[in-house]
N, C-alpha and C positions, 0 to 999 in steps of 0.2 A: 553511351559515352564515346567521344571521339578518340581517334588514335593519339592526337596531340595531348589530350588530358591524361590518357593512360600512360604516355611516356613520361610526363612531368611527375605523376604520382610514383611511378617506379623509380625515377631518378631521385626524388626526395627521400624515399625510404633508404636508398643506397647511400646517399649523402649522410643521412642520420647515422647509419651504421659506422661510417668513417669517423664522424665527429665524436661519437660515443667511444669509439676505440682509441682515438688519439688523445682525447681529453686536454687538448691544447690547441693553439692556432694552427690551422692547416690552410695552405694557400689554395686559391681557386684553381690555379694552374696544376697543382699536384692532384687535386680531386678530379679535375677534368682528365688528366693523364691516366689515373687509375681506372676511371670508369669508361675511358675511350669516348668522351663526349666533348662538346664545345663549351667554352666558358659561358656562353649565353644560356645553354641548357642548365649549367650548374647554378647560375644566378636565378633562373626560374624555379629550380628545385629548392633553393634557399628560401625564396619568397613563400613557397608552398609550405615549408616546414614552419615558418613564422605564423602563417595563417592557422596552422594546426596546433598552435600553443607552445612552440619551442622558442626560447629566447636565445638568439644567436648574435654574438658580438662580431662585428666586421671592422677590421683595422687595416688601413692601407699598408701594403708591403708585408703584412703578416698573415692576412687571410681571415678565416672564419673559425669561431670557437663556440661550442655549445655551452651556454651559461645556465640553462635550466629548461624544465618543461612544466607546464601548469595544467594541462588538460588530462582528465582521467582516461585510461584505456582499459578495455576489458581484459586484455592479456596480462596487464600489470596486476589487476585485482585477482585474477585466477592464480597468479604466481604465489600469492599469499593465502588464498582461501583454502580452508580445510574441508568444508562441507561440500560433498560432491553433487548435492541436489540443487545447488544454486545456479541459475542461469543469469547472465549479465547482459544488459543493454546500456551502452553509454550514449549520451546526447550532449552536443555542444551547448545548446540552449533550448529551453522549453518553457512554456507558460508556467507549468507546475508539474513536478514529477508525480505527485499524487493524482492530478487530473489526467495526465497521460496514461498512467497505469490503470486507473478506473475505466478509461475508455476501451481497454482491451482485456480487462480482467476476466470476463465471462468465458473467453476463448483460450485462456492460458491456465496452465497448471500452477499450483503453489510453488513458490521459490524463485519467481522472476524478480530480479533486482535491477531497478532502473537508476542510473546515476547521471546527473547533469552537472555541467560546470557553471551554469548560471540559470536563474529562473526570472522570467519577466513578470510573473504573477505568483510568486511563492505564497503559500497559504499557511496562515496561523490559525489559532483557535478563535471562535466567535467571529469568523469572517474577516479577521485582520490579515494584513499582508506580512510576509516574512522577507526581510531584506536579504537579497541573494547576490552579493558582489561576484563578478566574473572571476573565476580562477582561484579565489582564495578560500572558498568554503566547500563543504561537502554536502551535496543535496541529493538524497537518495530515498527511494520508496521500494518497499518489499511487498510482494503479493502473498497473502496468507489465506488459507481456506480451512480454518480450524473448526472442530466440532464443539462450539461454545454457544451458550445462550447469550441473548442480548445483554443480560445483566453482568455477564463475565467479560464483556468487551473491554472494560477499563483495565483489565489485567494485562492486555497486550501493551498498552501505553506504559504501564508501570514496569513490565518486564523489559521493555526497550530502554527505559530510563536507567535501570540497573545495569544493563549491558553497556550503555554509553559511559556511565560513571566508572565502571570497572576498567574500560579501555582508556578513558581520559586520565584516570589516576595512574595507569601504567605508563603512558607515554609522556605525561607531564607531571612527574612526581613532586615538582616544586609548587604546584598549584593546589589550592584548597577547593575541592570539588564537592558539590552537593546538589540536591534536588529541591526545587520549589514546587510544591504540589500544584498541579498534578503532573505537568509535562515539560517543565523547563529545567535545564541543567545550568548551573552557575559555576564559575571559576573565579576565585578571589573577589567575590561579591558582584561580578558582572555576568550577564546572561551570555552563554556561548552556544546554546543549543535549544531548539524547540522540537517537540515531537507531536505529530498529529496523526491519529488513527481514524480513518473513515471506513465505515462498514456498510454493506448491503445486507439487509435482513430478509429471511424467508418468512413471509407472513403466515404460512401454514403451520410451521413447527416452532416459530419464535427463535430459531437459531440464525447463525450467520451464513450467508451465501459465500461471502468473501470479506476480507478486510485488507485495506491498503495502509501499511505503516510507513509514514513519512518522517524522515529525520533530517533536520538541517543543522549543520554545525559550522560555526566560525572557527576554522582551523588556523588560518593566518590573518593577521591584521591587514586590512586593505592598504594599498600603497599610500593613500591619502587619508587614512583613518576612517572612523565611523561617522564623522561629521557631527550633526546635531544629536546623534545617538551615542556619542562617546561616553556619556556619563553612565549609561546602562548596558551598553553592548561591549563585549570583550572577545578575545580570541585565545586559543591555546598557545600560539606561537607568533613571533613578530613577522612582519612582512618578508616575503621571499618570492623570487621569480621562479624558483624551482620547487613546485608543490606537488607535481603529479605522483611521484613515487610514494610520498608520505600519505597523500590523499587516498591512494589505492590501497595501501597497507592498512590504514585505519578503517576504510570501508569494509575490507575483508575481516578484520578483527572484530568489529562491532557486529557484523552479520553472523560470524561464527559464534560469538558469545551469546547473541540473542537467540539463535537457533538452538543452542545448547539448553538455555533456560526454557525456551518455548516448547521443546520436545516433551516437557512434562508440565505444561502451563496450568492444567487443571488442578494440580497439587499446590500451586502458588508457593513453591519452595523458595522463591526469591523475596517473599514478603518481608522477612526480617531484614534483609539487605536493603530493601526499598525504604523501610522505616528508619534504619540507621543512617541512610543518606539524606533524609529530610532535615534540612537545617532550620525549618520554621517552627518545629514543635517547641512549645513553651514560650514562644515569642508573640508579640503583638503584630497583628496583620490587619489589613482592610479587606472586608468582604464586599465585592463590587457586584451590583445588580441594577440594571436599567438606569444607568447614570447616577445611581446613589451608592453610598458606601457606609459601612458600619464597622467600627473598631471591634476587634475580637481577639481572643487568644487562641492560637492553634494548639489544641490539647492533645489530640491523638488521631490515629487512623484505625478503621475497623478492618475486618478480614477481607472486605471487598474494596479496600483502598479508598474508602470514603473518608473525608476529613471531618473530625469532630471539632467544632469551634464553640467557644463560650464568650457571649457578648458581655458588655460592661454591666448590664442589668442582671447578670447571672443566668440568663436563658442560654440553653445549649441547642445546637443544630448540627445535623450530620449532612455534609455537602457531598453530593454525588457528581456535581458538575458546577460550572460557574468559574468565576475568576477571583483570585486574591492578589493583593499587592503587599509587598514587604516595605513599601515606602509609606510611612505613617505621616 
């Protein structure tokens, strides 16, 4: 790194401290005087802050004011995190937090949390993409190395769904929060969160070598909405340019809640909570398979979080995977 870049980075951090301290407009001249630097250096520092996700208002004869931050920072997450075993890595943009974490999983210990501000190839179930707008969502993956059998892997996703529901209900008490089996969280009838657990199995003992738990949440409405997905996609909060602190606090709270439940995951103590959060039970759904669909009633879930459905001809089936739709 050149000395010039080092100077700009140091300047930007010091400017940020001033803007956070003053919480109002500060002239470039007074910032330059306080830091003993030229106005040109201050201008470069301001540009650097904007590249790093800070929204800064600039008004002639008034100066600069910090209007918000949108990018996650590890130190912000750590400020709220209670679990001392979690390590954090933040990324501005990544193809997929799950894919990134899987690429390094074998050489890392359990508890590495990767958070990105945007994904260019966010992953959903069944090979689908997950829309990941820059700055408004929380996209995170957690590395786990549990002593579980392959058959128990579904419990990780279910455990995470309960953790997300608990936190979402706490921070947005005005929203009706629920789970659509097996891994989607809804608020007021629209999807706000998808959960994807990807695991590597040990062929010798049938257990897991590791699991990567991916959680993507629409925290804030994108500035220009969800476009063609507006009928099905929702967010917990309206658009804001100041998302960093909220994003980091929620990342910490979800991680803490998940780890609390995960610490005794083999007991499935969260089963009752998962079932109570399911809003599909007793309702008509579509079971989707290979471009075909069948109408069924979602009857119940068993102890392994498998969904019992009853088709219109009276036949029943226990689903361990697959896709259902609530749009009949």
